[in-house]
TIVOSE-959405 format. One record per residue: residue number from 1; residue in one letter; z, x negated, y negated of N, C-alpha, C, O in turn. Coordinates in nm, 2 decimals, always signed. Example, Ala and Ser with C-alpha at 12.3 -4.5 7.8 and 13.67 -1.06 7.14 Angstrom:
2
atom k = 1	r = A	n_w = +0.78	n_u = -1.32	n_v = +0.57	ca_w = +0.78	ca_u = -1.23	ca_v = +0.45	c_w = +0.78	c_u = -1.32	c_v = +0.33	o_w = +0.85	o_u = -1.42	o_v = +0.33
atom k = 2	r = S	n_w = +0.71	n_u = -1.28	n_v = +0.22	ca_w = +0.71	ca_u = -1.37	ca_v = +0.11	c_w = +0.79	c_u = -1.29	c_v = +0.00	o_w = +0.80	o_u = -1.34	o_v = -0.11
This chain:
60
atom k = 1	r = X	n_w = +15.81	n_u = +5.81	n_v = -15.15	ca_w = +15.95	ca_u = +5.80	ca_v = -15.09	c_w = +15.95	c_u = +5.85	c_v = -14.95	o_w = +15.90	o_u = +5.96	o_v = -14.93
atom k = 2	r = X	n_w = +16.01	n_u = +5.77	n_v = -14.86	ca_w = +16.02	ca_u = +5.82	ca_v = -14.72	c_w = +16.15	c_u = +5.89	c_v = -14.71	o_w = +16.26	o_u = +5.83	o_v = -14.68
atom k = 3	r = X	n_w = +16.15	n_u = +6.02	n_v = -14.74	ca_w = +16.28	ca_u = +6.10	ca_v = -14.74	c_w = +16.35	c_u = +6.10	c_v = -14.60	o_w = +16.47	o_u = +6.10	o_v = -14.59
atom k = 4	r = X	n_w = +16.27	n_u = +6.09	n_v = -14.49	ca_w = +16.33	ca_u = +6.09	ca_v = -14.36	c_w = +16.41	c_u = +5.97	c_v = -14.33	o_w = +16.50	o_u = +5.97	o_v = -14.25
atom k = 5	r = X	n_w = +16.38	n_u = +5.86	n_v = -14.40	ca_w = +16.45	ca_u = +5.73	ca_v = -14.38	c_w = +16.58	c_u = +5.72	c_v = -14.47	o_w = +16.65	o_u = +5.62	o_v = -14.46
atom k = 6	r = X	n_w = +16.60	n_u = +5.82	n_v = -14.55	ca_w = +16.72	ca_u = +5.82	ca_v = -14.64	c_w = +16.85	c_u = +5.83	c_v = -14.56	o_w = +16.87	o_u = +5.93	o_v = -14.49
atom k = 7	r = X	n_w = +16.94	n_u = +5.73	n_v = -14.57	ca_w = +17.07	ca_u = +5.74	ca_v = -14.50	c_w = +17.15	c_u = +5.86	c_v = -14.54	o_w = +17.14	o_u = +5.90	o_v = -14.66
atom k = 8	r = X	n_w = +17.22	n_u = +5.92	n_v = -14.45	ca_w = +17.29	ca_u = +6.05	ca_v = -14.47	c_w = +17.40	c_u = +6.03	c_v = -14.58	o_w = +17.43	o_u = +6.13	o_v = -14.65
atom k = 9	r = X	n_w = +17.45	n_u = +5.91	n_v = -14.60	ca_w = +17.55	ca_u = +5.89	ca_v = -14.70	c_w = +17.50	c_u = +5.87	c_v = -14.84	o_w = +17.57	o_u = +5.84	o_v = -14.94
atom k = 10	r = X	n_w = +17.37	n_u = +5.87	n_v = -14.86	ca_w = +17.30	ca_u = +5.85	ca_v = -14.99	c_w = +17.34	c_u = +5.96	c_v = -15.09	o_w = +17.33	o_u = +6.08	o_v = -15.06
atom k = 11	r = X	n_w = +17.39	n_u = +5.91	n_v = -15.21	ca_w = +17.42	ca_u = +6.00	ca_v = -15.32	c_w = +17.34	c_u = +5.97	c_v = -15.44	o_w = +17.31	o_u = +5.85	o_v = -15.47
atom k = 12	r = X	n_w = +17.32	n_u = +6.07	n_v = -15.53	ca_w = +17.25	ca_u = +6.05	ca_v = -15.66	c_w = +17.33	c_u = +6.13	c_v = -15.76	o_w = +17.34	o_u = +6.25	o_v = -15.75
atom k = 13	r = X	n_w = +17.39	n_u = +6.06	n_v = -15.86	ca_w = +17.47	ca_u = +6.13	ca_v = -15.96	c_w = +17.57	c_u = +6.22	c_v = -15.90	o_w = +17.60	o_u = +6.33	o_v = -15.94
atom k = 14	r = X	n_w = +17.64	n_u = +6.17	n_v = -15.79	ca_w = +17.74	ca_u = +6.24	ca_v = -15.73	c_w = +17.70	c_u = +6.35	c_v = -15.63	o_w = +17.79	o_u = +6.41	o_v = -15.56
atom k = 15	r = X	n_w = +17.57	n_u = +6.37	n_v = -15.61	ca_w = +17.52	ca_u = +6.47	ca_v = -15.52	c_w = +17.48	c_u = +6.40	c_v = -15.39	o_w = +17.41	o_u = +6.30	o_v = -15.39
atom k = 16	r = X	n_w = +17.51	n_u = +6.46	n_v = -15.28	ca_w = +17.48	ca_u = +6.41	ca_v = -15.15	c_w = +17.33	c_u = +6.44	c_v = -15.10	o_w = +17.31	o_u = +6.54	o_v = -15.04
atom k = 17	r = X	n_w = +17.24	n_u = +6.35	n_v = -15.14	ca_w = +17.10	ca_u = +6.37	ca_v = -15.10	c_w = +17.07	c_u = +6.34	c_v = -14.96	o_w = +16.98	o_u = +6.40	o_v = -14.90
atom k = 18	r = X	n_w = +17.15	n_u = +6.26	n_v = -14.90	ca_w = +17.13	ca_u = +6.22	ca_v = -14.76	c_w = +17.13	c_u = +6.33	c_v = -14.66	o_w = +17.06	o_u = +6.34	o_v = -14.57
atom k = 19	r = X	n_w = +17.23	n_u = +6.42	n_v = -14.68	ca_w = +17.24	ca_u = +6.54	ca_v = -14.59	c_w = +17.15	c_u = +6.65	c_v = -14.64	o_w = +17.11	o_u = +6.73	o_v = -14.56
atom k = 20	r = X	n_w = +17.12	n_u = +6.66	n_v = -14.77	ca_w = +17.04	ca_u = +6.77	ca_v = -14.83	c_w = +16.90	c_u = +6.76	c_v = -14.78	o_w = +16.84	o_u = +6.87	o_v = -14.75
atom k = 21	r = X	n_w = +16.84	n_u = +6.64	n_v = -14.77	ca_w = +16.70	ca_u = +6.63	ca_v = -14.73	c_w = +16.67	c_u = +6.69	c_v = -14.59	o_w = +16.59	o_u = +6.78	o_v = -14.58
atom k = 22	r = X	n_w = +16.75	n_u = +6.65	n_v = -14.49	ca_w = +16.72	ca_u = +6.71	ca_v = -14.36	c_w = +16.75	c_u = +6.86	c_v = -14.35	o_w = +16.68	o_u = +6.94	o_v = -14.28
atom k = 23	r = X	n_w = +16.85	n_u = +6.91	n_v = -14.43	ca_w = +16.88	ca_u = +7.05	ca_v = -14.44	c_w = +16.76	c_u = +7.13	c_v = -14.50	o_w = +16.73	o_u = +7.24	o_v = -14.45
atom k = 24	r = X	n_w = +16.70	n_u = +7.07	n_v = -14.60	ca_w = +16.58	ca_u = +7.14	ca_v = -14.66	c_w = +16.46	c_u = +7.14	c_v = -14.56	o_w = +16.39	o_u = +7.24	o_v = -14.55
atom k = 25	r = X	n_w = +16.44	n_u = +7.03	n_v = -14.49	ca_w = +16.33	ca_u = +7.03	ca_v = -14.40	c_w = +16.35	c_u = +7.13	c_v = -14.28	o_w = +16.26	o_u = +7.19	o_v = -14.24
atom k = 26	r = X	n_w = +16.48	n_u = +7.14	n_v = -14.24	ca_w = +16.51	ca_u = +7.23	ca_v = -14.13	c_w = +16.49	c_u = +7.37	c_v = -14.16	o_w = +16.45	o_u = +7.46	o_v = -14.08
atom k = 27	r = X	n_w = +16.51	n_u = +7.41	n_v = -14.29	ca_w = +16.50	ca_u = +7.55	ca_v = -14.33	c_w = +16.37	c_u = +7.57	c_v = -14.42	o_w = +16.36	o_u = +7.68	o_v = -14.48
atom k = 28	r = X	n_w = +16.28	n_u = +7.48	n_v = -14.42	ca_w = +16.16	ca_u = +7.49	ca_v = -14.51	c_w = +16.09	c_u = +7.62	c_v = -14.49	o_w = +16.06	o_u = +7.68	o_v = -14.59
atom k = 29	r = X	n_w = +16.06	n_u = +7.66	n_v = -14.37	ca_w = +15.98	ca_u = +7.78	ca_v = -14.35	c_w = +16.05	c_u = +7.91	c_v = -14.38	o_w = +15.99	o_u = +8.01	o_v = -14.40
atom k = 30	r = X	n_w = +16.18	n_u = +7.90	n_v = -14.40	ca_w = +16.26	ca_u = +8.02	ca_v = -14.43	c_w = +16.27	c_u = +8.03	c_v = -14.59	o_w = +16.32	o_u = +8.14	o_v = -14.63
atom k = 31	r = X	n_w = +16.24	n_u = +7.93	n_v = -14.66	ca_w = +16.24	ca_u = +7.93	ca_v = -14.81	c_w = +16.12	c_u = +8.02	c_v = -14.86	o_w = +16.02	o_u = +8.03	o_v = -14.79
atom k = 32	r = X	n_w = +16.14	n_u = +8.08	n_v = -14.97	ca_w = +16.03	ca_u = +8.15	ca_v = -15.03	c_w = +15.92	c_u = +8.06	c_v = -15.08	o_w = +15.94	o_u = +7.94	o_v = -15.09
atom k = 33	r = X	n_w = +15.80	n_u = +8.11	n_v = -15.10	ca_w = +15.69	ca_u = +8.02	ca_v = -15.13	c_w = +15.71	c_u = +7.94	c_v = -15.26	o_w = +15.66	o_u = +7.82	o_v = -15.26
atom k = 34	r = X	n_w = +15.77	n_u = +7.99	n_v = -15.36	ca_w = +15.80	ca_u = +7.91	ca_v = -15.48	c_w = +15.89	c_u = +7.79	c_v = -15.45	o_w = +15.87	o_u = +7.69	o_v = -15.50
atom k = 35	r = X	n_w = +15.99	n_u = +7.81	n_v = -15.37	ca_w = +16.08	ca_u = +7.70	ca_v = -15.33	c_w = +16.01	c_u = +7.60	c_v = -15.25	o_w = +16.03	o_u = +7.48	o_v = -15.27
atom k = 36	r = X	n_w = +15.92	n_u = +7.64	n_v = -15.16	ca_w = +15.84	ca_u = +7.55	ca_v = -15.08	c_w = +15.75	c_u = +7.47	c_v = -15.17	o_w = +15.73	o_u = +7.35	o_v = -15.15
atom k = 37	r = X	n_w = +15.69	n_u = +7.53	n_v = -15.27	ca_w = +15.60	ca_u = +7.46	ca_v = -15.36	c_w = +15.67	c_u = +7.36	c_v = -15.44	o_w = +15.62	o_u = +7.25	o_v = -15.46
atom k = 38	r = X	n_w = +15.79	n_u = +7.39	n_v = -15.49	ca_w = +15.87	ca_u = +7.30	ca_v = -15.57	c_w = +15.91	c_u = +7.18	c_v = -15.48	o_w = +15.90	o_u = +7.06	o_v = -15.53
atom k = 39	r = X	n_w = +15.95	n_u = +7.20	n_v = -15.36	ca_w = +15.98	ca_u = +7.09	ca_v = -15.27	c_w = +15.86	c_u = +7.01	c_v = -15.23	o_w = +15.87	o_u = +6.88	o_v = -15.22
atom k = 40	r = X	n_w = +15.75	n_u = +7.07	n_v = -15.22	ca_w = +15.62	ca_u = +7.00	ca_v = -15.19	c_w = +15.58	c_u = +6.90	c_v = -15.30	o_w = +15.53	o_u = +6.80	o_v = -15.27
atom k = 41	r = X	n_w = +15.61	n_u = +6.94	n_v = -15.42	ca_w = +15.58	ca_u = +6.85	ca_v = -15.54	c_w = +15.67	c_u = +6.73	c_v = -15.52	o_w = +15.62	o_u = +6.62	o_v = -15.57
atom k = 42	r = X	n_w = +15.79	n_u = +6.74	n_v = -15.47	ca_w = +15.87	ca_u = +6.62	ca_v = -15.45	c_w = +15.84	c_u = +6.54	c_v = -15.32	o_w = +15.89	o_u = +6.44	o_v = -15.30
atom k = 43	r = X	n_w = +15.74	n_u = +6.59	n_v = -15.25	ca_w = +15.70	ca_u = +6.52	ca_v = -15.13	c_w = +15.76	c_u = +6.57	c_v = -15.00	o_w = +15.75	o_u = +6.50	o_v = -14.89
atom k = 44	r = X	n_w = +15.83	n_u = +6.69	n_v = -15.00	ca_w = +15.89	ca_u = +6.74	ca_v = -14.89	c_w = +15.80	c_u = +6.83	c_v = -14.81	o_w = +15.71	o_u = +6.89	o_v = -14.87
atom k = 45	r = X	n_w = +15.81	n_u = +6.84	n_v = -14.68	ca_w = +15.75	ca_u = +6.94	ca_v = -14.60	c_w = +15.85	c_u = +6.98	c_v = -14.50	o_w = +15.97	o_u = +6.94	o_v = -14.51
atom k = 46	r = X	n_w = +15.81	n_u = +7.06	n_v = -14.39	ca_w = +15.91	ca_u = +7.10	ca_v = -14.30	c_w = +15.95	c_u = +6.99	c_v = -14.20	o_w = +16.04	o_u = +7.02	o_v = -14.12
atom k = 47	r = X	n_w = +15.89	n_u = +6.88	n_v = -14.21	ca_w = +15.93	ca_u = +6.77	ca_v = -14.12	c_w = +15.83	c_u = +6.77	c_v = -14.00	o_w = +15.80	o_u = +6.87	o_v = -13.94
atom k = 48	r = X	n_w = +15.79	n_u = +6.65	n_v = -13.95	ca_w = +15.69	ca_u = +6.64	ca_v = -13.85	c_w = +15.74	c_u = +6.70	c_v = -13.71	o_w = +15.67	o_u = +6.77	o_v = -13.64
atom k = 49	r = X	n_w = +15.87	n_u = +6.67	n_v = -13.68	ca_w = +15.92	ca_u = +6.72	ca_v = -13.55	c_w = +15.92	c_u = +6.87	c_v = -13.55	o_w = +15.89	o_u = +6.93	o_v = -13.45
atom k = 50	r = X	n_w = +15.97	n_u = +6.93	n_v = -13.66	ca_w = +15.98	ca_u = +7.08	ca_v = -13.66	c_w = +15.84	c_u = +7.14	c_v = -13.66	o_w = +15.82	o_u = +7.24	o_v = -13.60
atom k = 51	r = X	n_w = +15.75	n_u = +7.08	n_v = -13.74	ca_w = +15.61	ca_u = +7.13	ca_v = -13.74	c_w = +15.55	c_u = +7.13	c_v = -13.60	o_w = +15.48	o_u = +7.22	o_v = -13.56
atom k = 52	r = X	n_w = +15.57	n_u = +7.02	n_v = -13.53	ca_w = +15.51	ca_u = +7.00	ca_v = -13.40	c_w = +15.57	c_u = +7.11	c_v = -13.30	o_w = +15.50	o_u = +7.17	o_v = -13.22
atom k = 53	r = X	n_w = +15.70	n_u = +7.13	n_v = -13.31	ca_w = +15.77	ca_u = +7.23	ca_v = -13.22	c_w = +15.72	c_u = +7.37	c_v = -13.25	o_w = +15.70	o_u = +7.45	o_v = -13.16
atom k = 54	r = X	n_w = +15.71	n_u = +7.40	n_v = -13.38	ca_w = +15.66	ca_u = +7.53	ca_v = -13.42	c_w = +15.52	c_u = +7.55	c_v = -13.38	o_w = +15.48	o_u = +7.66	o_v = -13.33
atom k = 55	r = X	n_w = +15.43	n_u = +7.45	n_v = -13.39	ca_w = +15.29	ca_u = +7.46	ca_v = -13.34	c_w = +15.29	c_u = +7.48	c_v = -13.19	o_w = +15.20	o_u = +7.56	o_v = -13.14
atom k = 56	r = X	n_w = +15.37	n_u = +7.42	n_v = -13.12	ca_w = +15.38	ca_u = +7.43	ca_v = -12.97	c_w = +15.41	c_u = +7.57	c_v = -12.93	o_w = +15.36	o_u = +7.63	o_v = -12.84
atom k = 57	r = X	n_w = +15.51	n_u = +7.63	n_v = -13.00	ca_w = +15.56	ca_u = +7.76	ca_v = -12.97	c_w = +15.45	c_u = +7.86	c_v = -13.01	o_w = +15.42	o_u = +7.96	o_v = -12.93
atom k = 58	r = X	n_w = +15.38	n_u = +7.84	n_v = -13.12	ca_w = +15.27	ca_u = +7.93	ca_v = -13.16	c_w = +15.15	c_u = +7.93	c_v = -13.06	o_w = +15.09	o_u = +8.03	o_v = -13.05
atom k = 59	r = X	n_w = +15.13	n_u = +7.81	n_v = -13.00	ca_w = +15.02	ca_u = +7.80	ca_v = -12.91	c_w = +15.05	c_u = +7.87	c_v = -12.78	o_w = +14.95	o_u = +7.89	o_v = -12.70
atom k = 60	r = X	n_w = +15.17	n_u = +7.89	n_v = -12.75	ca_w = +15.21	ca_u = +7.97	ca_v = -12.63	c_w = +15.24	c_u = +7.88	c_v = -12.52	o_w = +15.27	o_u = +7.92	o_v = -12.41
């Protein structure tokens, strides 16, 4: 599943997944390890743009 391509208005059983996915990616590194592992099982990561920005900052 391409979570990044999910339209913001997407709902599943009344829950707004479209806004939830980018929110999880944006705060991925702030989640504890268990939460990150659970999201990784679903195919989530911190998002390519966020990972690239974080790597750039870490490189100095």
